[in-house]
Each structure stands twice: as structure tokens, then as C-alpha cells.
C-alpha positions in Angstrom: 92.3 64.9 38.0 94.5 62.3 39.8 93.5 62.4 43.5 95.5 60.4 46.3 93.0 58.0 47.0 94.0 54.2 47.4 95.8 54.1 50.7 95.9 50.3 50.4 95.0 47.7 48.6 92.5 45.2 50.1 91.9 41.7 48.0 88.7 41.1 48.9 86.7 44.6 49.4 88.9 47.1 47.3 88.8 50.5 48.0 86.4 52.4 45.2 85.9 56.0 44.6 82.5 56.9 44.8 82.8 60.2 42.9 83.8 63.9 43.2 83.6 65.8 46.4 79.5 67.2 46.4 78.8 71.1 45.2 77.7 73.0 48.5 74.1 72.2 49.4 73.7 69.3 46.6 72.2 66.8 49.0 69.3 67.3 51.2 68.6 65.8 54.5 66.2 62.9 53.0 69.2 62.3 50.5 71.7 61.8 53.3 69.3 59.5 55.6 68.2 57.4 52.4 72.0 56.9 51.8 72.8 56.0 55.6 70.4 53.3 55.7 71.6 51.9 52.1 75.3 51.4 53.8 74.5 50.5 57.1 76.6 47.5 58.1 74.4 44.1 58.1 75.2 41.8 60.7 76.9 38.5 59.9 77.4 35.2 62.1 78.8 35.7 65.4 82.3 33.8 65.7 82.1 30.7 68.2 84.2 32.6 70.7 81.4 35.0 71.4 83.1 38.2 70.0 80.3 40.4 70.1 78.5 39.3 73.4 80.2 39.9 77.2 83.8 38.9 75.7 83.6 42.5 74.5 83.8 44.0 77.8 87.4 42.9 78.1 87.9 44.8 74.9 86.6 45.1 71.3 88.5 42.6 70.1 88.7 40.1 72.9 88.5 36.7 71.4 90.5 37.6 68.5 94.3 36.1 67.8 96.8 37.9 66.1 100.6 36.3 64.7 103.1 39.0 64.7 105.8 38.2 62.1 107.0 41.9 62.4 109.9 43.9 63.5 111.0 47.9 64.4 108.3 50.4 64.3 105.1 50.6 62.3 103.7 46.9 62.4 105.0 46.0 65.7 102.9 49.3 66.8 100.2 48.3 65.0 99.8 44.6 66.7 100.3 46.6 70.2 97.0 48.5 69.5 95.3 45.4 68.5 96.6 44.0 72.2 95.7 47.4 73.7 91.5 46.4 71.7 91.9 43.1 73.4 93.0 40.3 70.7 96.0 38.3 72.0 99.4 38.9 69.8 101.6 36.3 69.7 105.2 37.9 68.8 107.2 35.5 66.3 111.0 36.3 66.9 113.7 35.0 65.3 116.9 33.0 67.0 119.7 34.6 65.7 118.3 38.1 64.7 116.8 40.3 67.4 113.8 43.1 66.7 115.9 45.9 66.1 113.7 47.8 68.8 115.3 45.1 71.2 118.8 46.1 69.9 120.2 48.8 67.8 117.0 50.8 68.1 116.4 50.0 71.7 117.7 52.2 74.6 117.9 50.3 77.6 116.2 51.6 80.6 118.2 54.1 82.8 121.0 53.1 80.2 122.1 49.8 81.8 122.4 47.5 78.8 124.1 44.9 80.9 123.0 41.2 81.1 119.9 40.7 79.0 119.8 43.4 77.6 117.5 42.7 75.1 114.7 42.4 77.7 115.3 45.7 79.0 115.1 47.9 75.8 112.5 51.1 76.5 111.2 51.2 72.5 110.7 47.3 72.6 108.2 48.0 75.7 106.3 50.5 73.9 105.9 48.7 70.9 105.0 45.4 71.9 103.3 45.7 75.4 100.9 43.1 76.3 102.3 40.5 73.5 103.6 36.9 73.8 107.0 36.0 72.8 107.5 32.5 70.6 111.0 32.1 69.1 110.8 30.2 65.6 113.1 29.8 62.8 111.2 30.7 59.7 113.8 29.2 58.1 113.4 26.0 58.4 110.6 23.9 57.0 110.3 22.8 60.7 109.6 26.3 62.2 107.5 27.3 59.0 105.2 24.0 59.9 104.7 25.5 63.3 103.7 28.9 62.2 100.9 27.4 59.5 99.6 25.6 62.8 99.3 28.8 64.5 98.1 30.2 61.6 95.3 27.8 61.6 94.0 29.0 64.8 94.7 33.2 64.4 92.4 35.7 62.7 95.0 38.4 61.8 98.7 37.7 60.5 101.1 40.8 60.3 104.1 41.0 58.2 106.6 43.2 57.4 108.9 41.5 55.1 110.0 42.0 51.5 107.2 40.2 49.4 110.6 38.0 48.1 110.9 36.8 52.0 107.3 35.3 52.2 107.3 33.8 48.6 110.5 32.0 49.5 108.8 30.7 52.7 105.6 29.7 50.7 103.7 32.1 53.3 101.9 34.3 51.1 98.3 35.0 51.4 97.4 32.6 48.8 98.9 29.7 50.4 97.9 30.3 54.2 94.2 31.2 52.9 94.2 27.4 52.3 94.8 26.7 55.9 92.6 29.5 57.2 89.9 30.9 54.7 89.1 33.4 57.7 92.4 34.9 57.8 93.0 38.8 57.8 96.7 39.4 56.6 98.5 42.6 56.6 101.5 42.7 54.8 103.4 46.1 55.0 106.4 46.6 53.0 107.9 49.7 51.4 106.8 49.8 47.9 104.1 47.3 47.5 103.6 43.8 46.2 103.7 44.6 42.6 105.1 47.0 40.6 108.6 47.9 39.4 109.9 48.8 42.9 108.5 45.9 44.8 111.8 44.2 45.8 113.5 47.2 47.0 113.7 47.5 50.8 113.2 50.8 52.5 113.2 52.5 55.7 111.8 55.9 57.0 114.5 57.8 55.8 114.4 56.7 51.9 110.8 56.3 52.0 110.1 60.0 53.2 112.2 61.1 49.9 110.7 58.4 47.5 106.9 59.0 48.7 107.3 62.8 48.1 107.1 64.4 51.4 110.8 66.2 51.1 110.0 67.8 48.3 107.8 70.3 50.4 110.1 70.0 53.7 112.7 72.4 54.4 113.4 76.0 54.7 113.0 78.2 51.7 115.9 78.2 49.2 117.3 75.0 51.3 117.2 71.4 50.2 115.0 68.7 51.3 114.8 68.3 55.1 113.6 64.9 57.1 109.9 65.3 58.9 111.2 64.4 62.4 111.8 60.5 63.1 110.3 57.4 61.2 107.3 60.1 60.0 106.3 57.0 57.8 106.1 54.4 60.0 103.4 55.7 62.0 101.6 56.7 58.9 101.5 53.0 58.0 100.8 52.1 61.6 97.6 53.8 61.4 96.7 53.1 58.2 97.4 49.7 58.6 94.7 49.4 61.6 92.5 51.1 59.6 92.5 48.7 56.9 92.6 45.8 59.5 89.8 46.6 61.4 87.8 47.0 58.0 88.8 43.9 56.9 87.3 42.4 60.3 84.3 44.3 59.3 83.9 42.7 55.9 84.6 39.4 57.7 81.7 39.6 59.9 79.4 39.8 56.8 80.9 37.6 54.1 82.7 35.2 56.6 85.9 35.6 54.8 89.3 36.8 55.5 91.5 38.9 52.9 94.9 40.4 52.1 95.6 44.0 52.7 98.6 45.2 50.5 100.1 48.3 52.3 102.7 49.8 50.6 104.6 52.7 52.7 105.7 54.4 49.6 101.9 55.5 48.6 100.8 57.1 51.8 102.9 59.9 50.7 100.8 61.8 48.1 97.9 61.2 50.8 99.7 63.8 53.3 100.4 66.4 50.4 97.6 66.8 48.4 98.4 70.2 47.6 101.4 69.4 46.0 99.6 66.9 44.0 96.7 68.7 42.9 98.6 71.7 42.6 100.8 70.5 40.0 97.9 69.2 37.8 95.5 72.6 38.3 98.3 75.3 38.1 101.4 73.4 36.9 103.4 74.6 39.8 104.2 73.0 43.4 104.3 74.8 47.1 107.7 75.6 47.6 109.5 74.7 50.9 108.5 77.5 53.5 110.2 76.5 56.7 107.8 78.0 59.3 106.0 79.9 57.6 102.4 78.8 57.1 100.6 79.3 53.7 98.1 82.1 53.6 99.0 83.9 57.3 100.5 87.3 57.4 102.9 86.4 60.0 103.9 82.8 61.1 107.0 81.5 62.9 109.1 80.4 65.7 109.8 82.9 68.6 112.0 83.5 71.3 110.2 84.0 75.0 111.5 85.2 78.1 112.7 81.8 79.2 116.0 80.4 77.5 115.6 77.9 74.9 111.8 78.0 75.3 110.2 78.6 71.8 106.8 79.8 70.7 104.8 78.9 67.5 102.9 81.9 66.3 100.1 82.2 63.3 98.6 85.3 62.5 96.0 84.2 59.4 95.4 88.3 59.1 96.6 91.5 60.5 93.1 92.1 61.8 93.4 89.6 64.3 96.0 91.8 66.1 93.4 94.5 66.7 92.2 92.2 69.4 95.7 92.7 71.2 94.4 96.4 72.2 94.6 95.6 75.7 97.6 93.4 76.1 99.8 94.9 73.8 98.4 98.3 72.6 101.5 99.4 70.6 100.9 96.1 68.6 97.2 97.1 67.9 97.8 100.6 67.0 100.5 99.8 64.1 98.0 97.0 62.9 94.9 99.4 63.0 96.6 101.8 60.3 98.0 99.2 58.7 94.8 99.0 56.5 95.1 97.1 53.5 99.0 97.2 52.9 99.5 93.7 54.8 102.5 92.9 52.7 103.9 96.1 53.9 103.3 96.3 57.5 103.9 92.6 58.4 107.5 93.4 58.9 107.3 95.8 61.3 104.3 94.0 63.2 106.6 90.8 63.2 108.8 92.8 64.8 106.9 94.0 67.6 105.4 90.9 67.9 108.7 89.5 68.6 109.8 91.9 71.0 106.6 91.6 72.9 106.6 87.5 73.4 110.5 87.8 74.0 109.8 89.6 77.1 107.0 87.1 78.4 106.9 83.3 79.3 105.8 81.2 76.9 102.9 80.3 78.7 101.8 83.5 79.2 102.4 84.7 75.9 100.3 81.8 74.4 97.5 82.3 76.9 97.2 86.1 75.7 97.6 85.1 71.9 94.9 82.4 72.1 92.6 84.6 73.8 92.9 87.1 71.0 91.8 84.0 68.6 95.9 84.1 67.4 96.8 80.4 66.9 100.2 79.9 69.3 101.7 76.7 71.0 104.5 76.1 73.3 107.6 74.2 70.7 107.5 71.3 73.9 110.2 68.8 74.3 110.0 65.2 75.4 109.8 66.1 79.7 107.0 69.3 78.6 105.1 66.1 77.1 105.9 63.8 80.1 104.8 66.7 82.7 102.0 68.0 80.3 98.8 68.0 82.3 96.6 68.0 79.2 98.0 64.7 78.2 97.7 63.7 81.7 94.2 64.4 82.0 93.3 62.4 79.1 95.2 59.5 80.7 97.7 59.2 77.6 100.4 57.8 79.7 99.6 54.4 81.4 102.2 53.1 84.1 103.1 49.7 83.4 105.5 47.1 85.7 108.2 46.6 82.9 109.4 43.6 85.2 112.7 43.2 87.2 114.8 46.1 88.2 112.9 48.6 85.8 109.9 48.7 87.7 106.8 50.8 87.0 107.2 53.0 83.8 104.8 55.1 82.3 104.4 54.0 78.6 102.6 55.8 75.6 99.0 54.8 75.3 97.1 55.1 72.3 96.4 58.1 69.4 92.7 58.3 70.5 90.3 58.1 73.6 88.2 55.1 74.3 84.5 55.9 75.9 82.3 52.8 74.9 80.7 51.6 78.3 81.1 47.8 77.2 84.8 47.7 76.5 87.8 49.0 77.2 91.2 49.9 75.6 94.0 49.7 77.7 97.6 48.8 77.5 97.6 45.0 79.1 101.2 44.4 80.4 104.3 44.8 79.4 106.6 43.8 76.5 107.4 40.0 76.7 110.9 38.8 77.2 112.6 36.8 74.5 110.7 33.3 74.1 108.9 33.8 77.5 105.9 32.1 76.2 107.6 29.2 73.9 106.3 26.0 75.8 102.4 27.4 76.3 102.1 28.8 72.7 103.5 25.9 71.2 101.6 23.3 73.2 98.7 24.8 73.7 98.0 27.1 70.4 99.8 25.0 67.9 99.2 21.5 69.6 102.3 20.1 69.9 103.2 17.8 72.9 106.1 18.0 75.0 108.1 15.6 72.8 107.6 17.6 70.0 108.7 21.0 71.6 111.8 19.8 73.0 112.8 18.2 69.7 112.5 21.9 68.1 114.6 23.0 71.1 117.6 20.4 70.7 117.7 21.5 66.6 117.7 25.0 67.1 114.1 25.7 66.0 113.0 27.1 69.0 115.4 28.9 71.6 114.8 30.5 74.7 117.8 33.2 74.2 119.0 34.8 71.1 121.7 33.1 69.5 124.9 35.3 69.3 122.7 38.9 69.9 125.5 41.8 69.1 126.8 43.8 72.1 125.4 46.7 73.8 127.0 49.4 75.2 125.6 52.2 77.3 125.0 55.4 75.3 127.8 58.2 75.8 125.6 60.5 77.6 128.1 62.8 78.6 129.5 63.4 75.1 126.4 63.3 73.6 124.9 66.2 76.1 128.2 68.2 75.1 127.7 67.8 71.5 124.3 69.0 71.8 122.9 65.8 70.4 120.5 65.5 73.7 119.8 67.1 76.7 120.7 65.3 80.2 118.7 65.6 83.1 120.2 64.0 85.9 116.9 64.3 88.0 114.8 63.1 85.3 114.0 59.8 87.0 113.0 61.4 90.1 110.7 64.0 88.5 109.1 61.2 86.5 108.4 59.2 89.5 107.0 62.0 91.1 104.1 61.8 88.7 103.6 58.4 89.2 100.4 57.3 90.9 101.3 54.9 93.2 104.6 54.3 95.2 108.0 55.0 93.3 109.7 51.9 92.2 113.1 51.3 93.5 116.1 52.1 91.3 117.8 55.4 89.7 120.2 56.8 87.9 120.8 59.2 84.8 118.3 59.1 82.0 118.5 60.5 78.4 115.5 62.3 77.7 
């Protein structure tokens, strides 16, 4: 059978399938201990910057430098997580082409896109926190010469151009490894660097379709449906992070870098294995089922006593409903006599369950159902998530001073918690202003003198502000609220600031959530 296995192509340590899944009980404890000893990593030479020593107290990747050429979502977020881990991340921006998260994809804080709006985009703050901004025109020989000087001092290079661009610039991995053989380079593209689709441009919407995801998402009898916003981007981010860290581990042993060819398209089969394997084993694929969970007797979204508040419930078997004898005796009684005719009794029980949930708040209903061993959870919106005590307990949001009139705002942290005693993984500061670190990076990292930097500025190879930025307008919040495309909460900023661990910053205004 064909299994989805190669989530990325690593040039130095390619992924290898080690065999089928084990039969139950086929390995002994001695087998496991022996295999673990054989696979234990061997420690290679330490980096001269001290990685692995006291430097790690700042972050597990302290002492490493990343050059980030990427834009939009997937790879910039990967770079942000590397920065959270302590690496220094240099974001290379183009003079005449704003990162979309600074402009078209980036809503301005408090919906005020005036002045230098590109420095106040909320999405950009999340995806580029803690980085340094350097503006280089890579369409010029001079700009690419500076890039090579930065790469010579880097550990990691990130890009998400189509393969054609890096070939045109002569900045492929084969070229850059001549400058720095220890370089780990990740290239994130829609369809990878080889194959008949390699030159196609892509975005989340088209990739969801071509990767096969929309073949199983949607309602019964309906057509394909998107799965939220930019789902493939975050698959690529977390997959790319795993591949990059793996390449760094390999480099400690070999001393050499490698190229990671990550095609977002091939990540699709890894999240729909039932469909891929079902086609081979049974000659069929799962049908679109909307809110129905495979194998559950009852599963759906249910209305609660609170307007607009829905509860997701999945009942694995009618027997689970017997545990509702105290809270919902009428449901338990019907379940008790249902016997083995689950298919016939399920509609009746679903109706009774719907009436019972509709008479309660989603918190109360969820608490009772969960206590009975029934999977139940609220459909939370953005405000619920911002105020959620569970996420607050896990310190998911980190308050960062975004600078200027924006003040301190909460940014989403990492999709994991880090508990190592000798290092920290935290948001390490606000996102950079456009070209904020030009002089510092060009002189201290690229090694240029003041005259060379001035010449690059005069020639337009380096700029401190975007060239001909697109006009920005505030979102029409009132009309969007009337159409139902968002919920406008005029008190949201005050509610948010009430959660702040420090005094409220100055400012205010309507916020779209």
C-alpha cells in the first residue's frame, strides 16, 4: 500500500520508511532498549558561539542566525517561532513590494490605517515578532551581493518564492552552500522544486483543493468546502519547523548543512490518511459528512439556551447516555430500552438530547455531558478564546509593547509549552518597523562600511520606507457587521485591556474581532 510518508525532502538526511507498523506485542522490552541505544544521537563539535552551553539559558537556539526572505503566513510564522526559541532572525524586505501581512492581509490596530500603516498591522506583529527588518532590492546584483554576505554569517535561510525566482537570482542551495557549507536552507513552495507542477504559484485556497483536503470537507450531498482560513499555511509552518530542527540536529553530527524542499501540496495526504488508504484497501473514500463524526451514534452542533452559542457533541454509543440518569432521566430511560437497535433509536435520542441542551447554557451542558464521558465542547469565537481561562493558565497569550499609539497588546504565543529549566521560549519583542535595522545589520553582520551603506541608499538598493506603498483604508466595520461577516464589539478593547497583567495602555476605539 502507498502511505503518505515523505512530508518534506531533506537533501542531506532524506526521510526513510523503516517498515510497517508493528504487530501487537511483537517487540519485547529488550528490543525497545536496544533500538533506543542504537538511535541515540551522537554529539558533534560545538558551535564556536557556545550553543549548548550557558548561551542556551536565553533560548534553545540562542547564538543561531536566521535570514528570512519569506512573506505572508507559513514561513514568516516559522521564523517567528525560531525567534521565540532564541535565534536572531533577519527579515529581508523588498523596497517596492510590501509583505502582504503589512498591507492587504494585515488589519491595522484599532482599524486606523493612517500614516505609516505598514508598521501597525496586527497580523504582521504576530508573524514577525522579535525580528530585525532589513530592506534589500534582490532584483539587483548589489542587493544579492549583500544577501550572500548575510548568508555567510547565517545558520538558516528561509524562503517561499517559486523555484524560478531563486534560480533567476542564482541563490539556490547549490549556489549558497559555496558561501556557507553549514547553511540549513528551507524552501517552502506550493508544489515543491521538482515535478510537472513545480512552477505553479499557489495560495491556501488552491492548495486545499489540489492537496485533496476539500474532497472530504463539506456537508453530505454538497460540494467541497474550505477548512477555515489558510489551513495549509499552518501545516507548512509546523512541518517546516520540525524539518528545520531536524536538520540542525543532523548538522551537530556532520558539521554540514542541507536543503529542505517543502512542497505544501504533498502535506495534504498526511492529514487525510483514511481517504488515501481507504481508496487502496476498499476502493472507496469517506463521503462528506458535515458535523457527523465517523463511528458516532449521535454527533452534531446543538443550540443552547444562549443565543448564538452552539455546543459540539459526539456520543460514541447509546450506552454512554445511560450515565445521564441523574441529569437527564428521560434520555437515559429511552437509551436503556434501545437495546441493539441503535440506528432506529438514534433519531429519537438526538431529539431528546437537543431539547435538553437547548434548555441550558453551553457551559452547564458541556460540564454535565463531559462528566458522563460524552465528548462535548463549546464552539468558541475569537472573544471566547481571548478570555479563555484555560489558555490564560497556559500563558498562551503574551503581552508585547507594539510601540507608538498601539501600546501593549496580547500576541498568540507558541502551539506548545516549553518547560526546560535552562532555556526559555517566549515572544521576544514587537515586530520591526520597515527597514528599522538597516544600518545595524548591514554594518555589523554584512560587514559594510558607512560609505557602502550610503551608496546602496542613494542607488535605491536599500530604503528606509516602502516605495509607492498601496493606499490603505479602514475596514467598513458598520456595513460588515450589518452583512453578518463580523461581529462588532465597541467595548472589546476595554474588555481586552481588563485582562492585561499591567495598567491599561492609552488609546481606544472600535475593534473588529
